N, C-alpha and C positions, 0 to 999 in steps of 0.2 A: 332216604330213611335215616333217622338218627337213633342211636341207642343210648339210654341213660341208666346208670346203676346207682341206687340210693344206698349209701352206707350210713346207718343212723347213729353210730357211736360217737360220742364226744367225751373228752376227759372232764369238761365243765360245760354246763348249759348257759349260753350267753343270754342276757336279759332282753335282747332286742330281736332274737331269732324266732321265727314262727314255723320253720320247717320241722318236720317230725324228726326228733332226735332224743337221745337219752344217754346217760353214762352206762358203761358196761355193767350188767347186772345178772339177773337169773338166766338169761339166754347166753350160752357159751358162744364166743365169737366163732369158734371152729364150726359149730353146728349151723350158724348163720351163713358162713362162707359156703358150706356144702349145699345148703338150701338154695343160695343164690345161683350156684352152678347148675343145680337141677332145674331151676326155673328157666335159666338161659337155654338149657338143652331141650326143654319142653316147648319153648315159645319162639326162639330165634330161627331154627331151621325151617319152620312152616311159613315164614314171611315171604310174600311174593317178591318184595323188593328187599335186598340185603342192605344192612346198615353201612353207611359210609363214614360215620364218626362214632366214637365211643367216649362217653363222658362219665367219670366217677365223681359224684357229688355227695353231699351229706348235710349234717354230720361232718365227720372228719375222716375221709378215706386214708389219709397218710398215717393215721394212728394205728392202722393194722400192722401187725408184726410182719417181718420178712417172710416167715413161714406161711402166714395166712395170705399175704399178697401173692406169693408164688403159687399157692394152691388155687387161689381165685383165678389168676390169669391162665393157669394150666387148664382149668375146666372151661374157661371162656374160649380158649383156642379150639376146643372141641366143637364149638357151636358157631364161632365167628372166624372169618377169613381175615386175619390181621393184615395180611399183605394187601388187601383191598381197602383198608381203612385209610382215609385221608388224614385223620387226626385222632389221637388218643389223649384225652385231657384228664388230669387228676387235681382235685382241690386239695390243698395242704395247709396245715397250721405250722408256722415257723418253729414251734417248740417240739415237733413230733418227728423230726428226721435229722440225720447227720449226712456227711458226704457219702458214706458207704451205702446208706439206705437210698439216697438220691441216685446213686449209680444203679441200684437195683431198679428204681423206677424206669430208668432208660433201658436196662436190659429186658424189662418186661414189655417194652414197646411204647411207653409214655413219651410224647413229644412236647407236651405243653403242661406246665404246672401253674395252677392259679393259687397264689399265696394270699390267704386271708389275713392281711396285715392290719387293715382298717385305719391305723393311725401310727405316726411316729412320735406322738406326744405321750409320755408316761402316764400323766394324770387322766388323759382321755382313754387310754387302754384300760386303766383301772375302772373307770365308769362303765366301760363296755364289758367288763368281766373277762377280758382276754388273759390267757395264761403266759403269753410271751411279753418281753419288754422291747423297746426300740432297738437295742443292740442285737438281740436275737433276730429281730425282723430283718435288719440289714445284713446280718451274717447269713441268713437263709438264702438271700439272693446270691451272695458270693458262693455259697455251697452248691447251689444249682448250676452256676456257671462252671464250677470245678468239675461237676459231674457231666458236663457237656449237654445240658438240657437245651434243646433247640429253641424253645419259646418259653419265656418266663413272664408271667402276668402278676401284677400287684393289684390286689383288691383294696380299695379305700372307701371310706364312708365320711359324709359330711353332715352338718347340722345336728351333731351329737350334743346332748345336754352338757354344758360345761366346756364346750369347744369354742374357743375364740376364733376370730377371723385370722389372727396371726398364727394360732395353732395350725389352722388349715393351710395357710401359706407355707409354713415351715415343713409340714408333712408333704406337700406337693414338691417343694424344692428338694427335700431329701429323696423323694421318689425319683425325680428327674436325675439327680446325681448318681443314682444306682443304675441308670440306663436299662430299665426293663424293656421288654419287647412290646408289652401291652399294659395298659392301665385301665382299670375299671373304677369309676368314681361314682358311688351310689349315694343318693339322697336318703337319709334315714327316714323310714316310714314306721309309724306306730301300728303294728299289727296286733290284732286280737289274740288273746291267749299268750301274751308275753308280759313280763314284768314291767317293761317300759310303757306298754299300753295302760296297764293298771295305774302307773304313776301319772300318766297323762290324764286319766279319768279323775284322779284325786286332785288335779291341779298342781302337782309337784313338778311337772314338765309341761312344756308348751310347744306347739308347732308354730312356725313363723315363715310365711311364704316369702316375705321380703328377704329374710336371712337366707333361705334356701336359694333364692335367685342370685344373691350376691356371691355365695359360695360356689354356685354352679358356674357363674361367669368367670370367677377367678381361675377355676380349674380349666375351663375352656381356653382362656388366654394363655396361661403358663404352659399347658401341655401342647397346644398347637404351635406356640412359639418355639417349643423344644423339638418340633418336627413330628409330633404325633398326629395321625389322621383321625379326626372326630367322625366316626362312621356310624355311631348309634348314640342315643342320648347320654348314656353313662359310660361309653366305651371309646377308647383311644388306642391306636396301634401304629407301630412302625410298618413300613411297606413289607408285605409278605407275612404279616403276623395277625391278620384279622382272625377272629374265632369262626371257623367254618361251621362248627356245631351250633353256636348261638345264632349265626346268620340264617341257618336253615330253620331254626325255631321261629325267628322273627318273620320269616317269609312264608310260614305256614306249611313247612315240610312235615310229612308224617314222622312220628317218633314212637318208640316203644320204651317203656319204663319198667325196670326190674328192681325188686327190693320192696321193703315195707313202705307204704304210702305212695309209691311211684305211680305216675299217671302215664297213660299211653293214648295217642290219637292216631288211628289208622283208618284210612278211607272215611274220614269224618265220623268215626265212632270213637267216643272217649270212654276209657275205662280206668279204674283205680284199684290199686292193691290195698289190702287191709293195712291201716296205720298202727300196727301192733307187731313188734318183732317176734315175740314168742308165737303168736297166732300165725304170723307169716310162715315161720318155719314149719309149723304143724300142717298148714294147708298145702304148702308146696310138697312136703313129704307124702301127703295123702293123695293129691290130685294133680300135681305138677304146676299149679299156679295159685295165686292168692287174690284173685280178682273178686271184689265184693259188689261191683255194680258197673253198668255201662249205659251210655245213652248216645243216640244219634244227634249230631250237631246240624240243625237246620240251616237253610241258606242265610237267614237274617242273623243268627248267632255267629255264623262264620264271617259274615260281612263286618260285624262289630269287632270281632277279634282281629281281622285284617287291618282295620282302622287303628285300633289300640296299639298293635304291635308294629305295623308298618310305619306309622307316623314317627316312631322312635328312630327309624333308620335314615341314613343319608339318601336312600332311594325313594322315600316317601310312599305314597299310596296312589293307585290309579284313581282318576277323577270319577269313574263310574261307581266306585265304592261309596262315594258321598251321597249320590242321589240328587234330588232337587232341593238344594239348600243354597240358592244364589246369594242371599243376604249374608248368611254366615261366612260363605267363601269370600265375598267381597270385603267383609269386615276384617278378616284375617289378612288379606292381601294389603288393604289400606293401612292397617296397623303395623305392617312390616313383620308380621309373625310367620308369613309363609310366602312362597312364590310357586309359580307353575313352570315345570320343566317337562317337555315331551309328554304332555297330557297326564302329568302326575303332580300331586300336591306335595311339596317338600317344605319342611319347617326351616326357618332361619335360626340363628343362634338364639335370638330373643324368643322365638316360638318354642324352641327345644326346652327352654327353662319352664315352659308352661304346658308341656306335652299332654299331661293327663286331663286338665280342664279343657284343652282344645279338643282332644279326642271325645270328651263328653258332649261338647257342642255339636260335633259332627255326626254322632250316632243317633 
């Protein structure tokens, strides 16, 4: 069982991000933190299986003040056995903490910080609407090291409008020079309800699969040559620093989501909280949760999810998930996009660059 907390607040809303988020406004952050603690108290103790990981995402969890962070973790400890957690992860923006606050992260039990750096090119950061600059990004890694953070993850993004191949190379080389424990390198996708998607629709931006593939292969080559293990399509880690939380998600482990818009999947029943912070606080204060709907996941839907997520990992998927598609399977093997290991289909580097269309063919 995995536990996820959604913190929806951001100082600035990035034009590519489709997650539920907003700048601090009419809902006081203190009231939100209290509601999140109440939801945890109402939902976590009743779980048959206790969470083994805790992940704080958003939004920008690191922008919470020290007072709010201390209050949040104090209430969480009333519902969660932190001693039994394998991993506590927090997403962070480089512009939202100093060494004193980073030390507080450690004191609260965080062992992994995922830094949303995205790029070390100033002009690319401007396109993305990020509030930090390359110097702040690099300094944030040093700050976390000074605070003795056990695992530091750098999140990057490629195929960004205006980003050249050399921009991406320089970003990767800077990342490697900082020696993070884990690197996530995500291909930009144009999600609905974002400013980037609207620009794509107007023809001001364009997707390019060949460009995506060339950027992907560069990341794979440079990061693996630097000693990082490529264990999921977008994720690379040094030994001992794989994300236990994310691996559980990719493998279909149950998870509970707390906070506005958060999704839970427990015993193949999926539910979602209301994607409205003010309404979330009202509902939790009134009934202890903010669930607005749930549905059972049937066997076919579960199979499709296992293919889509499992293909992204180094472990691949069991052949019995594929069913009777011998021609598709043979074509993937002959093209060098996949191989069979221990009755499992595993994508090669070439196949990993095409994971989404390949998954579409198999479902």
